[in-house]
C-alpha positions as CSV (number, residue, x, y, z in Angstrom):
1,M,-5.7,7.5,-12.4
2,R,-8.2,10.1,-11.0
3,I,-7.2,9.1,-7.4
4,L,-3.7,10.2,-8.1
5,R,-4.5,13.7,-9.5
6,P,-4.9,15.4,-6.0
7,I,-1.6,13.8,-5.0
8,A,0.1,15.1,-8.1
9,I,-1.2,18.6,-7.5
10,L,-0.1,18.5,-3.9
11,L,3.4,17.4,-4.9
12,I,3.7,20.1,-7.4
13,T,2.7,22.8,-5.0
14,T,4.6,21.6,-1.9
15,L,7.8,19.8,-2.9
16,F,9.7,22.8,-4.1
17,I,8.8,25.4,-1.4
18,G,11.5,24.4,1.0
19,S,14.0,27.1,1.8
20,A,17.6,26.3,1.3
21,S,18.4,29.1,3.9
22,Q,17.1,26.8,6.6
23,N,20.1,24.5,6.1
24,K,23.3,26.5,6.2
25,N,25.5,23.8,7.6
26,L,25.0,20.8,5.3
27,S,25.4,20.7,1.6
28,C,23.3,18.5,-0.7
29,K,26.2,16.1,-1.0
30,D,26.6,16.0,2.8
31,V,22.9,15.0,3.2
32,V,23.1,12.3,0.6
33,E,26.4,10.9,2.0
34,H,24.8,10.9,5.5
35,M,21.8,9.2,4.1
36,L,23.8,6.5,2.4
37,D,25.8,5.9,5.6
38,S,22.7,5.6,7.7
39,I,21.2,3.1,5.2
40,K,24.5,1.1,5.2
41,N,24.4,0.9,9.0
42,I,20.9,-0.6,9.1
43,K,21.1,-4.1,10.7
44,S,17.4,-4.5,11.2
45,Q,14.3,-2.5,10.6
46,T,10.5,-2.6,10.9
47,C,8.1,-0.1,9.3
48,N,4.8,0.4,7.7
49,I,4.9,1.1,3.9
50,K,2.4,2.7,1.6
51,A,3.3,2.0,-2.0
52,T,1.9,3.6,-5.0
53,E,3.0,1.9,-8.2
54,R,2.1,2.3,-11.9
55,I,1.2,-1.0,-13.2
56,G,0.5,-0.8,-17.0
57,D,-1.8,2.2,-17.4
58,H,-3.2,2.4,-13.9
59,F,-2.0,2.8,-10.3
60,L,-2.1,0.3,-7.5
61,I,-1.9,1.5,-3.9
62,A,-1.0,-1.0,-1.2
63,E,-0.1,-0.8,2.5
64,S,2.0,-3.3,4.3
65,F,4.1,-4.0,7.4
66,I,7.6,-5.4,7.2
67,K,10.4,-6.7,9.4
68,I,13.8,-7.2,8.0
69,N,17.0,-8.6,9.5
70,V,19.9,-7.7,7.2
71,Y,22.3,-10.5,8.0
72,P,21.5,-13.3,8.0
73,R,18.7,-12.1,5.7
74,K,15.3,-12.6,7.3
75,I,12.1,-11.0,6.0
76,Y,8.5,-10.9,7.3
77,F,5.9,-9.2,5.2
78,H,2.2,-8.6,6.0
79,S,-0.5,-7.0,3.9
80,P,-3.6,-6.6,6.1
81,E,-5.6,-5.4,3.1
82,K,-5.0,-8.6,1.1
83,G,-4.8,-10.8,4.2
84,V,-1.4,-12.1,3.1
85,E,1.6,-12.9,5.3
86,M,5.0,-14.0,3.9
87,L,8.1,-15.2,5.7
88,W,11.5,-15.8,4.1
89,V,14.7,-16.9,6.0
90,Q,18.1,-17.2,4.3
91,S,19.3,-20.8,3.8
92,S,16.1,-22.4,4.8
93,N,13.0,-23.9,3.1
94,N,14.9,-24.5,-0.1
95,G,15.0,-20.8,-0.7
96,N,11.2,-20.5,-0.8
97,A,9.0,-18.1,1.1
98,I,6.2,-19.4,3.4
99,V,3.0,-17.7,2.3
100,H,-0.3,-17.6,4.2
101,S,-3.6,-16.2,3.0
102,K,-6.7,-15.6,5.1
103,S,-8.7,-16.7,2.1
104,I,-7.2,-20.2,2.5
105,P,-6.7,-20.2,6.3
106,L,-5.8,-23.9,6.8
107,L,-2.9,-24.0,4.3
108,N,0.5,-22.4,3.9
109,F,2.3,-22.3,0.6
110,D,6.0,-22.6,-0.3
111,L,6.5,-20.2,-3.1
112,D,9.5,-18.9,-5.0
113,P,10.0,-15.2,-3.9
114,L,11.2,-14.4,-7.4
115,G,8.5,-16.2,-9.2
116,S,5.4,-14.9,-11.0
117,I,2.9,-15.6,-8.2
118,V,4.7,-13.6,-5.6
119,R,5.8,-10.9,-7.9
120,K,2.5,-10.3,-9.8
121,D,1.7,-6.6,-10.1
122,Q,4.8,-5.6,-8.1
123,H,7.6,-3.3,-9.1
124,H,10.0,-4.9,-6.6
125,T,10.7,-8.2,-4.9
126,I,10.6,-8.8,-1.2
127,F,14.4,-8.5,-1.1
128,E,14.0,-4.9,-2.2
129,L,11.6,-3.8,0.6
130,G,12.6,-1.0,3.0
131,T,15.1,1.7,2.4
132,T,18.2,-0.4,1.6
133,Y,17.4,-1.0,-2.1
134,I,16.8,2.7,-3.0
135,G,20.1,3.4,-1.2
136,S,21.9,1.0,-3.5
137,I,20.3,2.7,-6.5
138,I,21.6,6.1,-5.4
139,A,25.0,4.8,-4.5
140,N,25.4,3.1,-7.9
141,T,24.3,6.3,-9.6
142,I,27.0,8.2,-7.8
143,L,29.7,5.6,-8.4
144,K,29.0,5.6,-12.1
145,S,29.4,9.4,-12.5
146,P,31.0,10.9,-9.3
147,K,32.0,14.1,-11.1
148,D,28.4,14.7,-12.1
149,F,26.9,14.8,-8.6
150,D,26.0,18.5,-8.7
151,K,24.5,18.0,-12.1
152,H,22.1,15.3,-10.9
153,F,21.5,16.1,-7.2
154,T,20.1,19.3,-5.8
155,Y,18.9,20.4,-2.3
156,G,15.3,21.4,-2.3
157,G,15.1,22.9,1.2
158,T,13.4,21.5,4.2
159,V,9.9,20.2,4.4
160,K,7.7,18.8,7.2
161,W,6.2,15.4,6.5
162,D,4.6,13.0,8.9
163,N,5.4,15.5,11.7
164,K,9.1,15.2,10.9
165,D,11.5,17.8,9.7
166,C,13.1,16.5,6.5
167,Y,15.8,17.5,4.0
168,Q,14.4,17.4,0.5
169,I,16.8,16.0,-2.1
170,I,16.0,16.2,-5.8
171,M,17.6,13.8,-8.3
172,N,17.4,14.7,-12.0
173,F,18.6,12.8,-15.0
174,P,17.9,14.7,-18.3
175,E,20.0,12.0,-20.0
176,Y,17.3,9.4,-19.2
177,K,16.6,7.3,-22.4
178,Y,15.9,3.9,-23.7
179,I,18.7,1.8,-25.2
180,E,18.8,-1.4,-27.2
181,Y,20.3,-4.3,-25.3
182,I,21.3,-7.7,-26.6
183,T,21.0,-10.4,-24.0
184,K,23.9,-12.7,-23.1
185,K,23.8,-16.3,-22.1
186,E,21.7,-17.2,-19.0
187,E,20.9,-13.6,-18.3
188,T,17.5,-12.8,-16.6
189,V,15.6,-9.5,-16.5
190,S,16.6,-9.2,-12.8
191,S,20.3,-9.7,-13.5
192,I,20.2,-7.2,-16.4
193,A,18.4,-4.6,-14.2
194,Q,20.9,-5.0,-11.4
195,K,23.8,-4.7,-13.8
196,L,22.5,-1.6,-15.5
197,N,21.1,-0.1,-12.3
198,T,17.6,0.2,-13.8
199,S,14.0,-0.9,-13.2
200,D,13.3,-4.7,-13.4
201,Y,9.5,-4.0,-13.8
202,K,10.0,-1.5,-16.6
203,I,12.1,-3.9,-18.6
204,R,9.4,-6.5,-18.3
205,F,6.6,-4.2,-19.2
206,K,8.4,-2.6,-22.2
207,N,9.4,-6.0,-23.6
208,D,6.3,-8.0,-23.0
209,L,8.0,-10.1,-20.3
210,S,5.7,-9.3,-17.4
211,S,5.0,-12.9,-16.5
212,Y,8.4,-14.4,-17.5
213,Y,11.0,-14.9,-14.8
214,G,13.5,-17.4,-16.2
215,S,16.6,-17.0,-18.3
216,I,16.2,-15.1,-21.5
217,K,17.3,-16.5,-24.8
218,E,20.8,-15.4,-25.8
219,G,20.8,-12.7,-28.4
220,K,17.3,-11.3,-27.7
221,K,16.9,-7.5,-28.3
222,L,15.5,-5.7,-25.3
223,T,14.5,-2.0,-24.9
224,I,15.9,-0.8,-21.5
225,P,15.5,2.5,-19.7
226,I,18.8,4.1,-18.5
227,P,19.1,5.0,-15.7
228,Y,16.4,4.0,-13.2
229,S,14.3,7.2,-13.7
230,N,14.5,10.7,-15.0
231,K,13.6,12.3,-11.6
232,A,13.2,11.3,-8.0
233,L,12.5,13.2,-4.7
234,F,13.6,12.1,-1.3
235,F,12.4,13.3,2.1
236,V,15.2,12.5,4.5
237,D,14.5,12.6,8.2
238,K,16.8,15.3,9.7
239,K,17.3,13.2,12.9
240,T,18.0,9.8,11.5
241,F,19.1,10.6,7.9
242,I,16.8,7.8,6.7
243,P,14.6,8.5,3.6
244,I,10.9,8.3,4.8
245,Y,9.2,9.4,1.5
246,I,10.4,8.6,-2.0
247,I,8.8,9.7,-5.2
248,V,10.0,8.5,-8.6
249,Y,9.1,9.8,-12.0
250,D,9.7,8.7,-15.6
251,E,8.8,10.0,-19.1
252,E,5.1,9.3,-18.4
253,G,5.0,11.1,-15.0
254,L,4.6,9.5,-11.6
255,Y,6.1,6.0,-11.7
256,E,6.1,5.0,-8.0
257,S,6.2,6.4,-4.5
258,Y,6.9,4.9,-1.1
259,E,5.9,6.3,2.3
260,F,7.7,4.8,5.3
261,K,6.1,5.3,8.8
262,N,6.7,4.0,12.3
263,I,10.3,3.1,11.4
264,R,12.4,1.3,14.0
265,I,16.0,0.8,13.2
266,N,18.5,-1.7,14.7
267,V,16.1,-2.9,17.4
268,P,16.9,-6.6,18.2
269,F,14.3,-9.2,17.2
270,K,13.2,-12.0,19.5
271,P,14.8,-15.4,18.7
272,D,11.6,-16.8,17.2
273,E,10.4,-13.6,15.4
274,F,11.1,-15.0,12.0
275,S,9.4,-18.4,12.7
276,K,5.9,-19.2,11.5
277,D,5.0,-20.1,15.1
278,F,5.7,-16.6,16.4
279,K,2.8,-15.4,18.5
280,G,0.5,-13.1,16.4
281,Y,1.3,-14.6,13.0
282,G,-1.4,-16.3,11.0
283,F,0.7,-19.2,9.6
């Protein structure tokens, strides 16, 4: 927790100093709509990610490199710090991801990407990597209350981050609360989170389901946060309209943040780039 205090202080002192006068042409809604359009038009992407996530009562910080082809869905994930590589390709390997660890160099493992081993101490699955997932969260938020856009979204001026000029968008939800939810037949935490546009991890943590990934018994009472968070900040690259820094808060403070660097969008991949035999991979 001590490690995050300087970050929190920096955020408080810098996130709100942008001057709205620097952006006279685009409204907050214009920026958000451009951002959603840019995210929707992503066909492929590669980037480095620094993730800070609150797990229980402490924070985990992890850095990774990803490659994603949107359709057909293909994902490559590499965590140099943990020495782990993961490869998942739609309609192959019985839906499992191929996982390689430097700690066991001679073996690869076929693992369920939605299972407890792959998802341990993670807010999100490999299918929610990159900027696409957060775009869907914002889009669903707008769709559920389009008339409340100005109530929930504000323009915070411009800010320089990672040597890029960015629009700063602030999303606030004073209505954020926990509700009681009664599970229906064959529902899972993930399906409930998707339906209610909220946090999969938070549902698990609040209901002692952190290591359970199957269907939940029908009629079980769950405590669920609505919506995803009570506040979020987005640094949107002025050139690409892609969010490159996302910070999310809840009732306890900082919940998660994601820094995206070295982003490459819609650059064609080589034919064998999502094969375990691709040069440079450790599989």
